Structure formats: C-alpha cells, structure tokens
VEXTINU-878648 format. One line per field, with one value per residue (C-alpha): x, y, z; residue in three letters. Coordinates in pm, 1 decimal. Layout:
x: (X, ...) .
y: (Y, ...) .
z: (Z, ...) .
residuo: (ALA, ...) .
//
This chain:
x: (-1629.2, -1362.3, -990.2, -901.8, -533.3, -292.0, 54.9, 358.3, 542.1, 768.8, 659.8, 287.7, 89.8, 319.0, 341.2, 374.1, 76.2, -135.4, -45.8, 7.2, -127.6, -448.7, -585.3, -543.5, -664.2, -1038.3, -1063.7, -1271.8, -1086.0, -715.1, -654.6, -319.1, -288.7, -2.0, -8.2, 266.1, 131.8, -225.9, -120.0, 82.3, -150.5, 113.5, 204.8, -164.4, -232.8, 60.1, -62.4, -416.1, -283.0, -173.7, -522.4, -586.1, -857.9, -1209.1, -1092.3, -1155.0, -851.0, -835.0, -514.8, -582.1, -422.4, -444.4, -705.7, -934.7, -898.3, -985.1, -1284.6, -1409.2, -1378.6, -1545.6, -1830.0, -1892.9, -1800.6, -1646.0, -1898.1, -1997.2, -1644.3, -1347.8, -1041.7, -673.5, -478.4, -125.2, 97.4, 467.8, 490.2, 327.8, 202.1, -92.9, -198.7, -182.0, -392.3, -655.8, -672.4, -693.0, -995.7, -1170.4, -1076.8, -1018.8, -688.6, -588.3, -266.5, -1.4, 231.6, 553.0, 678.8, 973.2, 1094.5, 1367.0, 1715.6, 1835.9, 2154.5, 1970.3, 1738.2, 1727.1, 1716.9, 1409.8, 1460.6, 1652.5, 1402.1, 1263.8, 1422.4, 1269.6, 1381.7, 1356.1, 1034.0, 887.4, 981.0, 790.5, 487.2, 518.0, 533.4, 211.8, 46.7, 156.3, 19.3, -314.0, -316.6, -198.2, 0.4, 299.7, 480.0, 729.9, 643.1, 762.7, 550.1, 272.1, 497.0, 736.5, 663.7, 542.1, 786.5, 606.0, 810.9, 563.0, 777.0, 1093.5, 930.3, 816.7, 1180.4, 1282.6, 1652.0, 1608.0) .
y: (-96.1, -40.7, -24.9, 228.3, 239.7, 32.8, 157.4, 44.2, 336.9, 315.4, 664.7, 583.0, 911.2, 1203.0, 1508.8, 1334.5, 1113.7, 1409.3, 1653.8, 1422.3, 1069.3, 1130.6, 1389.5, 1153.8, 841.5, 921.1, 788.1, 942.4, 755.5, 704.5, 393.4, 346.9, -12.5, -61.0, -245.1, -33.7, 307.0, 209.3, 163.9, 487.6, 777.4, 1043.9, 901.4, 869.3, 1227.4, 1348.3, 1161.4, 1286.7, 1643.3, 1560.4, 1446.3, 1509.1, 1766.1, 1618.5, 1269.4, 1060.4, 899.2, 565.2, 464.2, 112.8, -222.6, -507.7, -703.6, -401.5, -339.7, -701.9, -691.2, -359.7, -476.1, -809.1, -636.5, -404.2, -86.5, 64.6, -65.8, 283.4, 420.4, 436.7, 346.4, 426.8, 169.4, 248.6, -7.6, -56.5, -423.5, -645.4, -915.5, -697.9, -660.7, -1039.1, -1091.6, -847.5, -1026.2, -1365.2, -1234.1, -1141.4, -773.4, -695.3, -521.6, -517.4, -319.9, -229.0, 67.3, 58.9, 405.4, 357.1, 100.8, 87.7, 4.2, -324.8, -521.7, -851.4, -717.1, -723.3, -383.2, -355.0, 15.6, 311.9, 346.9, -5.7, -301.9, -639.6, -922.0, -1282.5, -1318.6, -1003.7, -1124.3, -1445.0, -1237.8, -1021.4, -1340.3, -1465.3, -1130.6, -1148.0, -1504.7, -1370.0, -1121.6, -811.9, -578.0, -448.7, -129.3, 112.0, 479.9, 735.5, 1031.2, 1048.0, 1244.7, 946.6, 689.9, 372.5, 84.7, -249.0, -497.6, -785.8, -988.0, -911.0, -1029.2, -1353.0, -1424.2, -1697.1, -1605.7, -1295.0) .
z: (-140.1, -395.6, -335.4, -602.8, -518.1, -310.8, -230.2, -35.9, 115.5, 418.3, 531.3, 500.9, 502.7, 415.0, 190.8, -146.2, -67.9, 45.8, -231.3, -529.9, -492.5, -298.8, -547.2, -845.5, -664.5, -687.8, -331.5, -59.1, 216.9, 277.8, 484.0, 652.1, 768.0, 1011.2, 1344.4, 1502.8, 1400.3, 1489.5, 1851.2, 1867.9, 1947.4, 1879.7, 1538.2, 1447.0, 1552.7, 1341.5, 1037.0, 1083.6, 1064.8, 710.2, 608.6, 240.1, 172.3, 138.7, 238.4, 545.6, 704.1, 882.6, 1060.7, 1176.3, 1248.5, 1001.6, 1196.8, 1224.7, 851.6, 772.5, 1008.7, 868.9, 508.5, 588.3, 773.8, 479.1, 665.3, 350.7, 95.3, -16.9, -29.3, -261.7, -56.8, -107.7, 96.6, 215.6, 387.3, 458.1, 360.0, 97.1, 333.9, 436.3, 72.3, 30.4, 345.0, 215.9, -118.6, 51.9, 245.9, -79.4, -109.3, -476.2, -543.9, -909.8, -890.2, -638.1, -660.5, -462.7, -375.0, -145.1, 104.0, 362.5, 233.9, 381.0, 326.0, 288.4, 19.6, -359.4, -525.8, -748.8, -826.6, -690.6, -402.5, -367.9, -195.4, -109.9, 116.4, 1.5, 203.3, 47.7, -300.7, -231.1, -128.2, -440.9, -648.3, -483.1, -554.4, -918.1, -942.7, -819.7, -1107.9, -924.8, -1150.6, -953.6, -1045.3, -898.4, -907.5, -654.6, -768.2, -1027.3, -1264.9, -1284.0, -1550.3, -1375.7, -1407.3, -1424.3, -1224.9, -1228.6, -1470.3, -1275.3, -954.6, -1119.4, -1212.8, -968.3, -996.2, -779.9) .
residuo: (UNK, UNK, UNK, UNK, UNK, UNK, UNK, UNK, UNK, UNK, UNK, UNK, UNK, UNK, UNK, UNK, UNK, UNK, UNK, UNK, UNK, UNK, UNK, UNK, UNK, UNK, UNK, UNK, UNK, UNK, UNK, UNK, UNK, UNK, UNK, UNK, UNK, UNK, UNK, UNK, UNK, UNK, UNK, UNK, UNK, UNK, UNK, UNK, UNK, UNK, UNK, UNK, UNK, UNK, UNK, UNK, UNK, UNK, UNK, UNK, UNK, UNK, UNK, UNK, UNK, UNK, UNK, UNK, UNK, UNK, UNK, UNK, UNK, UNK, UNK, UNK, UNK, UNK, UNK, UNK, UNK, UNK, UNK, UNK, UNK, UNK, UNK, UNK, UNK, UNK, UNK, UNK, UNK, UNK, UNK, UNK, UNK, UNK, UNK, UNK, UNK, UNK, UNK, UNK, UNK, UNK, UNK, UNK, UNK, UNK, UNK, UNK, UNK, UNK, UNK, UNK, UNK, UNK, UNK, UNK, UNK, UNK, UNK, UNK, UNK, UNK, UNK, UNK, UNK, UNK, UNK, UNK, UNK, UNK, UNK, UNK, UNK, UNK, UNK, UNK, UNK, UNK, UNK, UNK, UNK, UNK, UNK, UNK, UNK, UNK, UNK, UNK, UNK, UNK, UNK, UNK, UNK, UNK, UNK, UNK, UNK, UNK) .
//
C-alpha cells in the first residue's frame, strides 16, 4: 500500500478533487477519512456520486481506516487520502503508514486560528499537530488547485512564535 497523496480539505470529496487532483495523483483509490461523514449515509451517497473516473472510493471513519491499513487491505493500491483535520494524518503515521507530504487545500475560517494562507487557517492545537508532522519529516504545503504554485509552509509551522 502506498499513500501517494494526502490532502486536508474541509469539503473532502468535491469537484476540484475529482477533476484536478485525482487525475494527477496516480492513485487508484480515493479515501475520505471522516468520522462524521462515515456515519451519514446521505452525505456518503452524495460523495460517491462524485467518484473520480477509474478510481475506487472509500468513505470511512478513522478507526476503520487504521484497521484496514493495518490489516493490509490496501497493500496493492495507491491511495489518495483526504481528511478535514491533521490529527488523522498524524494517527496514520503513528500506526506506521508512510506519508511523506501533506497538501492543505482549504480549511474553515475560525476566529481563534492563525492564518497560514488565504484559504488555510489552523488553531493552536492544529499547529501543534502540524509541528509534530514536520518533526516526523512530512513536507507540508498549501496548494488549492494543481495550477497554483505549492507554498511550502513546513518552516513556518516549525516557528514556535505562531
């Protein structure tokens, strides 16, 4: 199993993912990991309608994802992981899943958050998680669409003054 792309995007599986990111990912499976969506049959059905061509789609909770990865269910696949928050990425890495880079597309605007780019905000807790990811060697960048130049924010995240 190879995670070929990991992305944080508050909308999870949507048009930009389907038409732009999925085709360049080289993945054969898009995996949405979100506890809330995984238990909402209507939301899952809606997302499945947006399935990228020639790709399998999994919309599962974090525990199922961890179990499936651990049990080798995706060993023969190239997986594009999409989550809303960085803690899931950290949990995957802590369970031995190799993720070398993380692209942040867009997050929800919050008053208590630091602005990392025009579309990306992070709470103090999320910044701490990003810092742990960076310490584990994960390159972290902001990129809304593939045509945008990726902005490496790994060094900015490591800055303790944020």
